[in-house]
SEVO-730100 format. One record per residue (C-alpha): x, y, z. Coordinates in steps of 0.05 Angstrom, whole numbers. Layout:
# residues N
      px      py      pz
       X       Y       Z
...
# end
This chain:
# residues 301
      px      py      pz
    2917    2469    6218
    2986    2499    6207
    3028    2498    6270
    2978    2452    6306
    3013    2393    6273
    3088    2393    6286
    3127    2338    6251
    3198    2323    6277
    3250    2278    6247
    3300    2246    6295
    3296    2304    6345
    3334    2310    6411
    3301    2321    6478
    3304    2397    6475
    3270    2398    6406
    3214    2353    6432
    3204    2396    6494
    3199    2459    6452
    3149    2428    6404
    3105    2395    6457
    3106    2449    6510
    3083    2400    6564
    3114    2361    6621
    3121    2290    6595
    3123    2227    6636
    3188    2189    6640
    3159    2128    6606
    3142    2172    6546
    3212    2200    6545
    3241    2130    6547
    3203    2111    6484
    3212    2178    6449
    3288    2177    6456
    3298    2103    6442
    3327    2087    6374
    3286    2051    6322
    3303    1977    6315
    3288    1937    6253
    3294    1870    6288
    3245    1889    6343
    3192    1939    6323
    3159    1980    6377
    3091    1955    6399
    3036    2003    6375
    2995    2035    6430
    2955    2097    6448
    2948    2117    6521
    2928    2176    6563
    2982    2208    6605
    2962    2269    6647
    2941    2324    6599
    2961    2291    6534
    2956    2226    6495
    3019    2188    6480
    3022    2140    6422
    3069    2094    6383
    3058    2070    6312
    3098    2017    6275
    3085    2020    6200
    3106    1960    6157
    3144    1976    6094
    3165    1922    6043
    3233    1934    6013
    3269    1885    5967
    3219    1830    5983
    3226    1836    6059
    3184    1873    6110
    3215    1926    6156
    3181    1974    6203
    3182    2050    6210
    3167    2079    6278
    3127    2142    6289
    3115    2167    6360
    3063    2220    6375
    3040    2268    6429
    2968    2293    6422
    2943    2350    6465
    2883    2396    6454
    2930    2449    6425
    2973    2408    6377
    2994    2341    6349
    3069    2327    6351
    3096    2268    6311
    3166    2242    6320
    3191    2202    6261
    3253    2159    6270
    3303    2139    6217
    3321    2065    6222
    3392    2039    6216
    3377    2019    6144
    3328    2055    6099
    3288    2119    6101
    3239    2143    6155
    3165    2140    6145
    3137    2198    6105
    3070    2228    6128
    3075    2294    6092
    3015    2277    6047
    2970    2266    6108
    2997    2328    6142
    2984    2371    6080
    2913    2345    6078
    2902    2362    6151
    2931    2432    6143
    2891    2445    6080
    2825    2428    6113
    2842    2458    6181
    2821    2396    6219
    2823    2386    6294
    2878    2348    6330
    2834    2287    6339
    2816    2286    6265
    2889    2294    6246
    2906    2234    6289
    2851    2195    6254
    2880    2214    6186
    2948    2188    6208
    2921    2122    6235
    2877    2114    6174
    2939    2121    6130
    2973    2067    6172
    2912    2022    6160
    2918    2034    6085
    2992    2015    6088
    2972    1948    6120
    2919    1935    6067
    2969    1951    6011
    3020    1905    6042
    2971    1847    6047
    2954    1857    5973
    3028    1850    5959
    3028    1785    5999
    2970    1759    5958
    3006    1776    5893
    3070    1742    5916
    3031    1679    5936
    2995    1678    5869
    3060    1686    5831
    3093    1632    5873
    3035    1584    5861
    3034    1597    5786
    3108    1581    5780
    3109    1518    5822
    3096    1473    5762
    3152    1507    5721
    3204    1471    5762
    3236    1521    5809
    3288    1491    5855
    3262    1463    5921
    3310    1507    5961
    3286    1570    5924
    3213    1554    5938
    3226    1539    6011
    3264    1603    6019
    3208    1645    5989
    3156    1610    6032
    3198    1620    6094
    3208    1694    6080
    3134    1706    6068
    3115    1667    6129
    3162    1705    6175
    3140    1772    6145
    3067    1755    6159
    3083    1737    6230
    3120    1802    6241
    3063    1842    6210
    3012    1806    6254
    3050    1827    6317
    3040    1901    6300
    2973    1896    6264
    2933    1870    6323
    2957    1925    6371
    2944    1978    6318
    2873    1951    6311
    2864    1953    6387
    2891    2024    6387
    2835    2047    6340
    2784    2008    6381
    2806    2043    6445
    2787    2110    6416
    2722    2083    6391
    2705    2057    6460
    2722    2123    6495
    2780    2090    6533
    2828    2144    6510
    2803    2213    6527
    2829    2274    6565
    2793    2299    6627
    2753    2362    6615
    2772    2365    6541
    2739    2326    6485
    2798    2307    6442
    2757    2257    6402
    2686    2283    6391
    2632    2237    6364
    2646    2251    6291
    2719    2234    6301
    2702    2170    6338
    2659    2149    6279
    2719    2161    6233
    2761    2117    6279
    2708    2064    6269
    2725    2067    6195
    2799    2058    6210
    2782    2001    6257
    2742    1967    6201
    2801    1974    6154
    2848    1944    6205
    2798    1888    6217
    2796    1874    6142
    2872    1874    6142
    2872    1822    6198
    2824    1778    6160
    2864    1787    6096
    2928    1769    6132
    2896    1705    6160
    2872    1687    6090
    2941    1700    6061
    2972    1654    6114
    2922    1600    6095
    2938    1608    6021
    3012    1605    6036
    3001    1542    6077
    2964    1512    6017
    3022    1529    5971
    3071    1497    6020
    3029    1434    6025
    3023    1430    5949
    3098    1438    5942
    3111    1385    5994
    3063    1339    5956
    3102    1352    5892
    3167    1335    5927
    3138    1271    5955
    3112    1250    5886
    3180    1263    5855
    3214    1223    5910
    3164    1166    5899
    3180    1166    5825
    3254    1162    5841
    3243    1105    5890
    3199    1070    5839
    3253    1073    5786
    3306    1049    5836
    3260     991    5856
    3251     972    5782
    3327     973    5771
    3338     930    5833
    3284     881    5813
    3311     875    5742
    3380     859    5769
    3354     811    5821
    3340     751    5776
    3405     756    5735
    3443     762    5801
    3408     700    5827
    3423     661    5764
    3496     681    5764
    3501     664    5837
    3468     597    5826
    3515     576    5771
    3574     605    5808
    3570     553    5863
    3633     510    5866
    3606     438    5864
    3631     381    5819
    3563     349    5810
    3515     401    5782
    3458     383    5733
    3478     433    5679
    3553     430    5690
    3565     384    5631
    3518     418    5582
    3551     437    5516
    3509     501    5510
    3502     516    5584
    3535     584    5580
    3488     607    5524
    3428     577    5561
    3444     617    5623
    3447     681    5582
    3381     664    5549
    3348     655    5616
    3376     721    5641
    3352     759    5579
    3283     728    5579
    3272     739    5653
    3294     812    5646
    3248     825    5587
    3191     791    5624
    3201     837    5684
    3204     899    5641
    3139     880    5605
    3105     867    5672
    3128     934    5701
    3106     970    5639
    3036     940    5643
    3032     961    5716
    3053    1031    5693
    3111    1031    5742
    3159    1053    5687
# end
């Protein structure tokens, strides 16, 4: 394919004009020249504009346990495919050299080259979802080992937000592949995506559909881990409350007895007993032991 696939990294307007060789619409220029933002990834799309097809891809990349996105814009015409890779504020740009080498080695058409790129993006999503599944399994396996509640909540929160961000770009990417399959993106008078290429896009669409199903399953698994963790926390809190209740109950009778004999009246039945002090202690000890035996039989302690 050689010069029919031109890959540019952070180019200016003149470099893009030279590589494309076409009059581009202002909406395309606005997206091509806009910087890549990690906090708000570009929405993937593929649309026909005059004599070319304009597209935007957002590829999720997991770095240090968090998902970020790499943007790749593209201009596809019958003569060439131009990809514009953008370097984010933090991290490296997306590398598509492996796909480009494959396309050049097999001298594929522009439409087939675009399929290879989107198929690689679909593979990236599937690999990322496999990483999500591994993280959820690891988190679930270590729940019973006593990790701190704040640590578990933080991991669950990070995974949940990452999945939501990936879903925002996965669904449009799937729709992008479906638009080619349904002949909604095609140039007038030129068959950019012949039938064999459309069938290949069907494969990419199936991968993205599997990625969507896998992401939904991962979210359900994460919700199950969260519910299990919350149940653990509730059980631990119930155990604490049970122990506190036992302590309060054990102290209740001695407090009652002390309060009863602490009343300041001259005429009390046991006031003149020789061994009244020892008798009060005996009652306190026996009542406490009786409560402990009862709580033990009920398996409250």
